PATISE-928845 format. One record per residue (C-alpha): z, x, y. Coordinates in Angstrom, 1 decimal. Layout:
<rs>
<r><up>Z</up><east>X</east><north>Y</north></r>
...
</rs>
This chain:
<rs>
<r><up>0.0</up><east>0.0</east><north>0.0</north></r>
<r><up>0.9</up><east>2.8</east><north>2.4</north></r>
<r><up>-2.5</up><east>4.5</east><north>1.7</north></r>
<r><up>-4.4</up><east>1.4</east><north>2.6</north></r>
<r><up>-2.1</up><east>0.9</east><north>5.6</north></r>
<r><up>-3.2</up><east>4.3</east><north>6.9</north></r>
<r><up>-6.9</up><east>4.0</east><north>6.0</north></r>
<r><up>-7.4</up><east>0.5</east><north>7.5</north></r>
<r><up>-5.1</up><east>1.2</east><north>10.4</north></r>
<r><up>-7.1</up><east>4.4</east><north>11.3</north></r>
<r><up>-10.4</up><east>2.6</east><north>11.1</north></r>
<r><up>-9.1</up><east>-0.3</east><north>13.3</north></r>
<r><up>-7.4</up><east>2.0</east><north>15.8</north></r>
<r><up>-10.4</up><east>4.3</east><north>16.2</north></r>
<r><up>-12.7</up><east>1.4</east><north>16.7</north></r>
<r><up>-10.5</up><east>-0.1</east><north>19.4</north></r>
<r><up>-10.1</up><east>3.4</east><north>21.0</north></r>
<r><up>-13.8</up><east>4.3</east><north>21.2</north></r>
<r><up>-14.7</up><east>0.8</east><north>22.5</north></r>
<r><up>-12.1</up><east>1.2</east><north>25.1</north></r>
<r><up>-13.2</up><east>4.7</east><north>26.0</north></r>
<r><up>-16.8</up><east>3.6</east><north>26.3</north></r>
<r><up>-15.8</up><east>0.9</east><north>28.8</north></r>
<r><up>-12.9</up><east>2.6</east><north>30.7</north></r>
<r><up>-13.7</up><east>6.3</east><north>30.3</north></r>
<r><up>-10.2</up><east>7.6</east><north>29.5</north></r>
<r><up>-9.5</up><east>10.8</east><north>31.6</north></r>
<r><up>-7.2</up><east>12.3</east><north>29.0</north></r>
<r><up>-9.9</up><east>12.6</east><north>26.3</north></r>
<r><up>-11.1</up><east>16.0</east><north>27.5</north></r>
<r><up>-7.5</up><east>17.4</east><north>27.9</north></r>
<r><up>-5.6</up><east>19.5</east><north>25.4</north></r>
<r><up>-3.0</up><east>17.4</east><north>23.5</north></r>
<r><up>0.5</up><east>18.8</east><north>23.2</north></r>
<r><up>3.4</up><east>18.0</east><north>20.9</north></r>
<r><up>4.6</up><east>15.1</east><north>23.0</north></r>
<r><up>1.1</up><east>13.7</east><north>23.2</north></r>
<r><up>0.7</up><east>13.8</east><north>19.5</north></r>
<r><up>4.1</up><east>12.1</east><north>18.9</north></r>
<r><up>3.2</up><east>9.4</east><north>21.5</north></r>
<r><up>-0.3</up><east>8.7</east><north>20.0</north></r>
<r><up>1.3</up><east>8.6</east><north>16.5</north></r>
<r><up>3.9</up><east>6.0</east><north>17.6</north></r>
<r><up>1.2</up><east>3.9</east><north>19.3</north></r>
<r><up>-0.9</up><east>4.0</east><north>16.2</north></r>
<r><up>2.0</up><east>2.9</east><north>13.9</north></r>
<r><up>3.0</up><east>0.1</east><north>16.2</north></r>
<r><up>-0.6</up><east>-1.1</east><north>16.6</north></r>
<r><up>-1.3</up><east>-1.0</east><north>12.9</north></r>
<r><up>2.0</up><east>-2.7</east><north>12.0</north></r>
<r><up>1.3</up><east>-5.6</east><north>14.4</north></r>
<r><up>-2.3</up><east>-6.1</east><north>13.2</north></r>
<r><up>-1.7</up><east>-5.7</east><north>9.5</north></r>
<r><up>1.7</up><east>-7.5</east><north>9.1</north></r>
<r><up>0.1</up><east>-11.0</east><north>8.5</north></r>
<r><up>-2.0</up><east>-9.4</east><north>5.7</north></r>
<r><up>0.8</up><east>-7.6</east><north>3.8</north></r>
<r><up>0.2</up><east>-9.7</east><north>0.7</north></r>
<r><up>-3.5</up><east>-8.8</east><north>0.8</north></r>
<r><up>-2.6</up><east>-5.1</east><north>0.9</north></r>
<r><up>-0.3</up><east>-5.5</east><north>-2.1</north></r>
<r><up>-3.1</up><east>-7.2</east><north>-4.1</north></r>
<r><up>-5.6</up><east>-4.5</east><north>-3.1</north></r>
<r><up>-3.1</up><east>-1.8</east><north>-4.3</north></r>
<r><up>-2.7</up><east>-3.6</east><north>-7.7</north></r>
<r><up>-6.5</up><east>-3.8</east><north>-8.0</north></r>
<r><up>-6.8</up><east>-0.1</east><north>-7.4</north></r>
<r><up>-3.9</up><east>0.9</east><north>-9.7</north></r>
<r><up>-3.2</up><east>-2.0</east><north>-12.2</north></r>
<r><up>0.4</up><east>-2.5</east><north>-13.5</north></r>
<r><up>1.2</up><east>-1.1</east><north>-16.9</north></r>
<r><up>2.5</up><east>-3.3</east><north>-19.7</north></r>
<r><up>6.0</up><east>-1.7</east><north>-19.3</north></r>
<r><up>6.0</up><east>-2.5</east><north>-15.6</north></r>
<r><up>4.9</up><east>-6.1</east><north>-16.2</north></r>
<r><up>7.6</up><east>-6.7</east><north>-18.8</north></r>
<r><up>10.3</up><east>-5.1</east><north>-16.6</north></r>
<r><up>9.2</up><east>-7.3</east><north>-13.7</north></r>
<r><up>9.3</up><east>-10.5</east><north>-15.8</north></r>
<r><up>12.6</up><east>-9.7</east><north>-17.6</north></r>
<r><up>15.1</up><east>-11.8</east><north>-15.8</north></r>
<r><up>17.8</up><east>-10.5</east><north>-18.2</north></r>
<r><up>17.5</up><east>-6.9</east><north>-16.8</north></r>
<r><up>20.5</up><east>-7.7</east><north>-14.6</north></r>
<r><up>22.7</up><east>-7.8</east><north>-17.7</north></r>
<r><up>23.0</up><east>-4.0</east><north>-17.6</north></r>
<r><up>25.4</up><east>-2.3</east><north>-20.0</north></r>
<r><up>26.7</up><east>-0.2</east><north>-17.1</north></r>
<r><up>28.1</up><east>-3.3</east><north>-15.4</north></r>
<r><up>30.5</up><east>-3.9</east><north>-18.3</north></r>
<r><up>32.9</up><east>-1.4</east><north>-16.7</north></r>
<r><up>33.0</up><east>-3.7</east><north>-13.6</north></r>
<r><up>33.8</up><east>-7.1</east><north>-15.0</north></r>
<r><up>33.9</up><east>-9.1</east><north>-11.8</north></r>
<r><up>30.3</up><east>-7.9</east><north>-10.9</north></r>
<r><up>29.1</up><east>-8.4</east><north>-14.4</north></r>
<r><up>30.4</up><east>-12.0</east><north>-14.5</north></r>
<r><up>28.6</up><east>-12.7</east><north>-11.2</north></r>
<r><up>25.3</up><east>-11.5</east><north>-12.8</north></r>
<r><up>25.9</up><east>-13.8</east><north>-15.8</north></r>
<r><up>26.7</up><east>-16.7</east><north>-13.4</north></r>
<r><up>23.3</up><east>-16.1</east><north>-11.7</north></r>
<r><up>21.5</up><east>-16.4</east><north>-15.0</north></r>
<r><up>23.5</up><east>-19.5</east><north>-16.1</north></r>
<r><up>22.5</up><east>-21.1</east><north>-12.8</north></r>
<r><up>18.9</up><east>-20.6</east><north>-13.8</north></r>
<r><up>19.6</up><east>-22.0</east><north>-17.2</north></r>
<r><up>21.3</up><east>-25.0</east><north>-15.8</north></r>
<r><up>18.3</up><east>-25.8</east><north>-13.6</north></r>
<r><up>15.9</up><east>-25.4</east><north>-16.5</north></r>
<r><up>18.1</up><east>-27.7</east><north>-18.7</north></r>
<r><up>18.3</up><east>-30.4</east><north>-16.0</north></r>
<r><up>14.6</up><east>-30.4</east><north>-15.5</north></r>
<r><up>14.0</up><east>-30.4</east><north>-19.2</north></r>
<r><up>16.0</up><east>-33.6</east><north>-19.8</north></r>
<r><up>14.6</up><east>-35.4</east><north>-16.7</north></r>
<r><up>11.1</up><east>-34.7</east><north>-17.9</north></r>
<r><up>12.0</up><east>-35.9</east><north>-21.4</north></r>
<r><up>13.2</up><east>-39.2</east><north>-19.9</north></r>
<r><up>10.0</up><east>-39.5</east><north>-17.9</north></r>
<r><up>8.1</up><east>-39.2</east><north>-21.1</north></r>
<r><up>9.4</up><east>-42.7</east><north>-22.1</north></r>
<r><up>7.4</up><east>-44.2</east><north>-19.3</north></r>
<r><up>4.4</up><east>-41.8</east><north>-19.2</north></r>
<r><up>4.2</up><east>-40.0</east><north>-22.6</north></r>
<r><up>1.7</up><east>-37.1</east><north>-22.9</north></r>
<r><up>1.3</up><east>-34.1</east><north>-25.2</north></r>
<r><up>1.4</up><east>-31.8</east><north>-22.2</north></r>
<r><up>4.8</up><east>-33.2</east><north>-21.2</north></r>
<r><up>6.1</up><east>-33.0</east><north>-24.8</north></r>
<r><up>5.0</up><east>-29.3</east><north>-24.9</north></r>
<r><up>6.7</up><east>-28.5</east><north>-21.6</north></r>
<r><up>10.0</up><east>-30.0</east><north>-22.7</north></r>
<r><up>9.9</up><east>-28.0</east><north>-26.0</north></r>
<r><up>9.0</up><east>-24.8</east><north>-24.1</north></r>
<r><up>11.9</up><east>-25.3</east><north>-21.8</north></r>
<r><up>14.3</up><east>-25.8</east><north>-24.7</north></r>
<r><up>13.0</up><east>-22.6</east><north>-26.3</north></r>
<r><up>13.6</up><east>-20.8</east><north>-23.0</north></r>
<r><up>17.1</up><east>-22.2</east><north>-22.7</north></r>
<r><up>17.8</up><east>-20.9</east><north>-26.3</north></r>
<r><up>16.9</up><east>-17.4</east><north>-25.2</north></r>
<r><up>19.2</up><east>-17.6</east><north>-22.1</north></r>
<r><up>22.0</up><east>-18.8</east><north>-24.4</north></r>
<r><up>21.6</up><east>-15.9</east><north>-26.9</north></r>
<r><up>21.3</up><east>-13.2</east><north>-24.2</north></r>
<r><up>24.1</up><east>-14.4</east><north>-22.0</north></r>
<r><up>26.5</up><east>-15.3</east><north>-24.9</north></r>
<r><up>26.1</up><east>-11.8</east><north>-26.4</north></r>
<r><up>26.8</up><east>-10.2</east><north>-23.0</north></r>
<r><up>29.8</up><east>-12.4</east><north>-22.2</north></r>
<r><up>31.3</up><east>-11.8</east><north>-25.7</north></r>
<r><up>31.0</up><east>-8.0</east><north>-25.1</north></r>
<r><up>32.7</up><east>-8.5</east><north>-21.7</north></r>
<r><up>35.4</up><east>-10.6</east><north>-23.2</north></r>
<r><up>36.3</up><east>-7.9</east><north>-25.7</north></r>
<r><up>37.2</up><east>-5.6</east><north>-22.8</north></r>
<r><up>40.3</up><east>-5.4</east><north>-20.6</north></r>
<r><up>40.0</up><east>-8.4</east><north>-18.3</north></r>
<r><up>42.3</up><east>-9.9</east><north>-15.8</north></r>
<r><up>43.5</up><east>-13.5</east><north>-16.3</north></r>
<r><up>41.1</up><east>-14.9</east><north>-13.8</north></r>
<r><up>38.1</up><east>-13.0</east><north>-15.2</north></r>
<r><up>39.0</up><east>-14.0</east><north>-18.7</north></r>
<r><up>39.2</up><east>-17.7</east><north>-17.6</north></r>
<r><up>35.8</up><east>-17.4</east><north>-15.9</north></r>
<r><up>34.2</up><east>-15.8</east><north>-19.0</north></r>
<r><up>35.6</up><east>-18.5</east><north>-21.3</north></r>
<r><up>34.4</up><east>-21.2</east><north>-18.9</north></r>
<r><up>30.9</up><east>-19.8</east><north>-18.8</north></r>
<r><up>30.8</up><east>-19.6</east><north>-22.6</north></r>
<r><up>31.8</up><east>-23.2</east><north>-22.9</north></r>
<r><up>29.2</up><east>-24.3</east><north>-20.2</north></r>
<r><up>26.5</up><east>-22.3</east><north>-21.9</north></r>
<r><up>27.0</up><east>-24.2</east><north>-25.1</north></r>
<r><up>27.0</up><east>-27.6</east><north>-23.2</north></r>
<r><up>23.8</up><east>-26.7</east><north>-21.3</north></r>
<r><up>22.1</up><east>-25.6</east><north>-24.5</north></r>
<r><up>23.1</up><east>-28.8</east><north>-26.3</north></r>
<r><up>21.7</up><east>-30.9</east><north>-23.4</north></r>
<r><up>18.3</up><east>-29.1</east><north>-23.8</north></r>
<r><up>18.5</up><east>-30.0</east><north>-27.6</north></r>
<r><up>19.0</up><east>-33.7</east><north>-26.6</north></r>
<r><up>15.9</up><east>-33.4</east><north>-24.4</north></r>
<r><up>13.9</up><east>-32.5</east><north>-27.5</north></r>
<r><up>15.5</up><east>-35.4</east><north>-29.4</north></r>
<r><up>14.3</up><east>-37.8</east><north>-26.7</north></r>
<r><up>10.8</up><east>-36.4</east><north>-26.9</north></r>
<r><up>10.9</up><east>-36.9</east><north>-30.7</north></r>
<r><up>11.9</up><east>-40.5</east><north>-30.2</north></r>
<r><up>9.0</up><east>-41.1</east><north>-27.8</north></r>
<r><up>6.6</up><east>-39.5</east><north>-30.3</north></r>
<r><up>7.9</up><east>-41.8</east><north>-33.0</north></r>
<r><up>7.1</up><east>-44.8</east><north>-30.7</north></r>
<r><up>3.6</up><east>-43.4</east><north>-30.1</north></r>
<r><up>3.1</up><east>-43.0</east><north>-33.8</north></r>
<r><up>4.0</up><east>-46.6</east><north>-34.5</north></r>
<r><up>2.3</up><east>-47.8</east><north>-31.3</north></r>
<r><up>5.5</up><east>-49.5</east><north>-30.4</north></r>
<r><up>6.8</up><east>-50.5</east><north>-26.9</north></r>
<r><up>10.1</up><east>-51.8</east><north>-25.6</north></r>
<r><up>10.4</up><east>-55.4</east><north>-24.5</north></r>
<r><up>10.5</up><east>-55.9</east><north>-20.8</north></r>
<r><up>14.3</up><east>-56.4</east><north>-20.8</north></r>
<r><up>14.9</up><east>-53.3</east><north>-22.9</north></r>
<r><up>12.7</up><east>-51.3</east><north>-20.6</north></r>
<r><up>14.7</up><east>-52.6</east><north>-17.5</north></r>
<r><up>18.0</up><east>-51.6</east><north>-19.2</north></r>
<r><up>16.7</up><east>-48.2</east><north>-20.2</north></r>
<r><up>15.4</up><east>-47.6</east><north>-16.7</north></r>
<r><up>18.9</up><east>-48.2</east><north>-15.2</north></r>
<r><up>20.5</up><east>-46.1</east><north>-18.0</north></r>
<r><up>18.1</up><east>-43.3</east><north>-17.3</north></r>
<r><up>18.9</up><east>-43.4</east><north>-13.5</north></r>
<r><up>22.6</up><east>-43.1</east><north>-14.3</north></r>
<r><up>22.0</up><east>-40.1</east><north>-16.7</north></r>
<r><up>19.8</up><east>-38.4</east><north>-14.1</north></r>
<r><up>22.5</up><east>-38.9</east><north>-11.5</north></r>
<r><up>25.2</up><east>-37.3</east><north>-13.7</north></r>
<r><up>22.9</up><east>-34.4</east><north>-14.6</north></r>
<r><up>22.1</up><east>-33.7</east><north>-10.9</north></r>
<r><up>25.8</up><east>-34.0</east><north>-9.9</north></r>
<r><up>26.8</up><east>-31.6</east><north>-12.8</north></r>
<r><up>24.1</up><east>-29.1</east><north>-12.1</north></r>
<r><up>24.7</up><east>-29.1</east><north>-8.4</north></r>
<r><up>28.5</up><east>-28.8</east><north>-8.8</north></r>
<r><up>28.0</up><east>-25.9</east><north>-11.2</north></r>
<r><up>25.5</up><east>-23.9</east><north>-9.2</north></r>
<r><up>27.2</up><east>-24.4</east><north>-5.9</north></r>
<r><up>30.8</up><east>-24.4</east><north>-7.3</north></r>
<r><up>31.2</up><east>-27.8</east><north>-5.5</north></r>
<r><up>34.6</up><east>-29.0</east><north>-6.7</north></r>
<r><up>34.5</up><east>-32.5</east><north>-5.0</north></r>
<r><up>31.1</up><east>-33.1</east><north>-6.6</north></r>
<r><up>32.5</up><east>-32.0</east><north>-10.0</north></r>
<r><up>35.3</up><east>-34.6</east><north>-9.6</north></r>
<r><up>32.8</up><east>-37.4</east><north>-9.3</north></r>
<r><up>31.3</up><east>-36.6</east><north>-12.8</north></r>
<r><up>34.1</up><east>-38.1</east><north>-14.8</north></r>
<r><up>34.0</up><east>-41.6</east><north>-13.3</north></r>
<r><up>30.2</up><east>-41.8</east><north>-13.8</north></r>
<r><up>30.6</up><east>-40.6</east><north>-17.4</north></r>
<r><up>33.0</up><east>-43.5</east><north>-18.1</north></r>
<r><up>30.4</up><east>-45.9</east><north>-16.6</north></r>
<r><up>27.7</up><east>-44.4</east><north>-18.8</north></r>
<r><up>29.9</up><east>-45.0</east><north>-21.9</north></r>
<r><up>30.0</up><east>-48.6</east><north>-20.9</north></r>
<r><up>26.2</up><east>-48.7</east><north>-20.4</north></r>
<r><up>25.7</up><east>-47.3</east><north>-23.8</north></r>
<r><up>27.8</up><east>-50.0</east><north>-25.5</north></r>
<r><up>26.2</up><east>-52.8</east><north>-23.4</north></r>
<r><up>22.6</up><east>-51.6</east><north>-24.1</north></r>
<r><up>23.4</up><east>-51.7</east><north>-27.9</north></r>
<r><up>25.0</up><east>-55.1</east><north>-27.7</north></r>
<r><up>22.0</up><east>-56.5</east><north>-25.8</north></r>
<r><up>19.7</up><east>-54.9</east><north>-28.4</north></r>
<r><up>21.6</up><east>-56.8</east><north>-31.2</north></r>
<r><up>20.9</up><east>-60.0</east><north>-29.4</north></r>
<r><up>17.1</up><east>-59.2</east><north>-29.2</north></r>
<r><up>17.1</up><east>-58.3</east><north>-32.8</north></r>
<r><up>18.7</up><east>-61.6</east><north>-33.9</north></r>
<r><up>16.1</up><east>-63.5</east><north>-31.8</north></r>
<r><up>13.2</up><east>-61.6</east><north>-33.3</north></r>
<r><up>12.2</up><east>-60.0</east><north>-30.0</north></r>
<r><up>12.7</up><east>-56.5</east><north>-31.4</north></r>
<r><up>11.9</up><east>-54.8</east><north>-34.7</north></r>
<r><up>14.5</up><east>-52.8</east><north>-36.7</north></r>
<r><up>12.4</up><east>-49.6</east><north>-36.4</north></r>
<r><up>12.1</up><east>-49.9</east><north>-32.6</north></r>
<r><up>15.8</up><east>-50.8</east><north>-32.5</north></r>
<r><up>16.7</up><east>-47.5</east><north>-34.2</north></r>
<r><up>14.6</up><east>-45.6</east><north>-31.7</north></r>
<r><up>16.5</up><east>-47.3</east><north>-28.8</north></r>
<r><up>19.8</up><east>-46.6</east><north>-30.5</north></r>
<r><up>18.9</up><east>-42.9</east><north>-30.8</north></r>
<r><up>17.8</up><east>-42.7</east><north>-27.2</north></r>
<r><up>21.1</up><east>-44.4</east><north>-26.0</north></r>
<r><up>23.1</up><east>-42.0</east><north>-28.2</north></r>
<r><up>21.4</up><east>-39.0</east><north>-26.8</north></r>
<r><up>21.9</up><east>-40.2</east><north>-23.2</north></r>
<r><up>25.6</up><east>-40.8</east><north>-23.9</north></r>
<r><up>26.0</up><east>-37.3</east><north>-25.5</north></r>
<r><up>24.4</up><east>-35.7</east><north>-22.4</north></r>
<r><up>27.0</up><east>-37.5</east><north>-20.2</north></r>
<r><up>29.7</up><east>-36.1</east><north>-22.5</north></r>
<r><up>28.4</up><east>-32.5</east><north>-22.1</north></r>
<r><up>28.2</up><east>-33.0</east><north>-18.3</north></r>
<r><up>31.9</up><east>-34.1</east><north>-18.4</north></r>
<r><up>32.8</up><east>-30.9</east><north>-20.3</north></r>
<r><up>31.0</up><east>-28.8</east><north>-17.7</north></r>
<r><up>32.7</up><east>-30.5</east><north>-14.8</north></r>
<r><up>36.1</up><east>-30.1</east><north>-16.4</north></r>
<r><up>35.5</up><east>-26.4</east><north>-17.0</north></r>
<r><up>34.7</up><east>-26.0</east><north>-13.2</north></r>
<r><up>37.9</up><east>-27.7</east><north>-12.3</north></r>
<r><up>39.8</up><east>-25.7</east><north>-14.8</north></r>
<r><up>38.7</up><east>-22.4</east><north>-13.2</north></r>
<r><up>39.3</up><east>-23.7</east><north>-9.7</north></r>
<r><up>42.8</up><east>-24.9</east><north>-10.5</north></r>
<r><up>43.7</up><east>-21.7</east><north>-12.5</north></r>
<r><up>43.6</up><east>-23.4</east><north>-15.8</north></r>
<r><up>45.1</up><east>-26.7</east><north>-17.0</north></r>
<r><up>45.4</up><east>-28.8</east><north>-20.1</north></r>
<r><up>42.0</up><east>-30.5</east><north>-20.5</north></r>
<r><up>43.1</up><east>-33.5</east><north>-22.5</north></r>
<r><up>46.1</up><east>-34.0</east><north>-20.1</north></r>
<r><up>43.7</up><east>-33.9</east><north>-17.1</north></r>
<r><up>41.3</up><east>-36.5</east><north>-18.6</north></r>
<r><up>44.2</up><east>-38.8</east><north>-19.5</north></r>
<r><up>45.5</up><east>-38.5</east><north>-16.0</north></r>
<r><up>42.2</up><east>-39.3</east><north>-14.2</north></r>
<r><up>41.5</up><east>-42.1</east><north>-16.5</north></r>
<r><up>44.9</up><east>-43.7</east><north>-16.0</north></r>
<r><up>44.6</up><east>-47.3</east><north>-15.0</north></r>
<r><up>47.1</up><east>-46.6</east><north>-12.3</north></r>
<r><up>44.8</up><east>-44.0</east><north>-10.7</north></r>
<r><up>43.3</up><east>-46.0</east><north>-7.7</north></r>
<r><up>40.9</up><east>-43.3</east><north>-6.6</north></r>
<r><up>39.4</up><east>-43.0</east><north>-10.0</north></r>
<r><up>39.1</up><east>-46.7</east><north>-10.5</north></r>
<r><up>37.5</up><east>-47.1</east><north>-7.1</north></r>
<r><up>34.8</up><east>-44.5</east><north>-8.1</north></r>
<r><up>34.2</up><east>-46.2</east><north>-11.4</north></r>
<r><up>33.8</up><east>-49.6</east><north>-9.7</north></r>
<r><up>31.3</up><east>-48.1</east><north>-7.3</north></r>
<r><up>29.2</up><east>-46.6</east><north>-10.1</north></r>
<r><up>29.4</up><east>-49.8</east><north>-12.1</north></r>
<r><up>28.0</up><east>-51.7</east><north>-9.2</north></r>
<r><up>25.3</up><east>-49.1</east><north>-8.6</north></r>
<r><up>24.2</up><east>-49.1</east><north>-12.3</north></r>
<r><up>24.8</up><east>-52.7</east><north>-13.2</north></r>
<r><up>22.6</up><east>-54.1</east><north>-16.0</north></r>
<r><up>21.0</up><east>-57.5</east><north>-15.8</north></r>
<r><up>23.4</up><east>-60.1</east><north>-17.1</north></r>
<r><up>22.7</up><east>-62.2</east><north>-20.2</north></r>
<r><up>21.8</up><east>-65.9</east><north>-19.9</north></r>
<r><up>23.8</up><east>-68.6</east><north>-21.5</north></r>
<r><up>21.4</up><east>-69.2</east><north>-24.3</north></r>
<r><up>21.2</up><east>-65.5</east><north>-25.0</north></r>
<r><up>25.0</up><east>-65.2</east><north>-25.3</north></r>
<r><up>25.1</up><east>-68.2</east><north>-27.7</north></r>
<r><up>22.7</up><east>-66.3</east><north>-30.0</north></r>
<r><up>25.2</up><east>-63.5</east><north>-30.4</north></r>
<r><up>27.8</up><east>-63.3</east><north>-33.3</north></r>
<r><up>31.5</up><east>-63.7</east><north>-32.2</north></r>
<r><up>32.3</up><east>-60.1</east><north>-32.8</north></r>
<r><up>29.5</up><east>-59.0</east><north>-30.5</north></r>
<r><up>30.8</up><east>-61.3</east><north>-27.8</north></r>
<r><up>34.3</up><east>-59.9</east><north>-28.2</north></r>
<r><up>33.0</up><east>-56.3</east><north>-27.9</north></r>
<r><up>30.8</up><east>-57.1</east><north>-25.0</north></r>
<r><up>33.7</up><east>-58.9</east><north>-23.2</north></r>
<r><up>36.2</up><east>-56.0</east><north>-23.7</north></r>
<r><up>34.1</up><east>-52.8</east><north>-23.9</north></r>
<r><up>31.0</up><east>-53.2</east><north>-21.9</north></r>
<r><up>32.5</up><east>-54.5</east><north>-18.6</north></r>
<r><up>30.2</up><east>-57.6</east><north>-18.6</north></r>
<r><up>33.1</up><east>-60.1</east><north>-18.2</north></r>
<r><up>32.7</up><east>-63.6</east><north>-17.1</north></r>
<r><up>34.5</up><east>-67.0</east><north>-17.5</north></r>
<r><up>31.6</up><east>-68.3</east><north>-19.5</north></r>
<r><up>31.7</up><east>-65.4</east><north>-21.9</north></r>
<r><up>35.4</up><east>-65.7</east><north>-22.5</north></r>
<r><up>35.1</up><east>-69.5</east><north>-23.0</north></r>
<r><up>32.4</up><east>-69.1</east><north>-25.6</north></r>
<r><up>34.8</up><east>-66.7</east><north>-27.6</north></r>
<r><up>37.7</up><east>-69.1</east><north>-27.4</north></r>
<r><up>35.5</up><east>-72.1</east><north>-28.4</north></r>
<r><up>34.3</up><east>-70.3</east><north>-31.5</north></r>
<r><up>37.8</up><east>-69.1</east><north>-32.5</north></r>
<r><up>39.0</up><east>-72.7</east><north>-32.1</north></r>
<r><up>36.2</up><east>-74.0</east><north>-34.3</north></r>
<r><up>37.1</up><east>-71.5</east><north>-37.0</north></r>
<r><up>40.8</up><east>-72.5</east><north>-36.9</north></r>
<r><up>39.9</up><east>-76.3</east><north>-37.1</north></r>
<r><up>37.6</up><east>-75.6</east><north>-40.0</north></r>
<r><up>40.4</up><east>-73.8</east><north>-41.9</north></r>
<r><up>42.8</up><east>-76.6</east><north>-41.3</north></r>
<r><up>40.4</up><east>-79.1</east><north>-42.8</north></r>
</rs>
């Protein structure tokens, strides 16, 4: 680059100089140039060339690579993002952990995009999208292997309590991100199965899965953003949304039971929907794990199970308020009266208590059926 800088700069500078001399007849041209004059002209040349060629710096770089192509070793070194996991950094654990965090951030972004693309395949399936999701999952596996090996080596050294907690947290988060990418491939396989059987969801099932997908996308983006930016308030918002997603999972399955009984859905397609819902719910669980790990490091370690019990306590008004907000945001369409009548009593009970879809009508239907059973036994 420097060679082309000098060659092109000299040609441009001399062209401007001789054109200017032809017009203005510079008086100093015939004089002897001293040391000071040489230094002055050299400085003017450098400033002129830098100003003129600065917008074309990328072009100079390409020209240099065309003249002297990169070797295979240089290309591989340039593309190897894992070069920052240098063995020499192991003696400086704090710095080495930061290098690992940089790579886990990249892995988190790839994982998030992978699952979002997998969910988009449900609406717009294509072989290209399937291949992209699988390629991302393979890339995430490489990240997992490389970073896990390096962190394990770090963990075997003499670490402070804080560094040890960070290493353990990163190892747990690595596992969760890797599992999310596996679920992305599972979703793609479900879509491929639907394509193979030329099957499509009913309009209501599609509406419910769209809402479910939006909730899962929300929790993924919250978790990834909280992890990359160490955003503790954002990490705290993950658990309430995870609880709402648990409810969505149960409700979607109950509604599917209703469609199956009315013959609006086949058993095969129902199994696909059940698998999709399960993968969505598992992704939310992994997001919850990651968020808890962030909080654990921030608060210098705590009992994970005790923390979850505390935040989910019915007497925790802040948590309940957040849950209510997410329930309103991701509320599924309610069932009609005739649709509820077609459900078995056990499904009504589960829907009334577990899914959050409570109503006077629903409760009355349960009581009516229980009363009829009692009257029948008395007779």
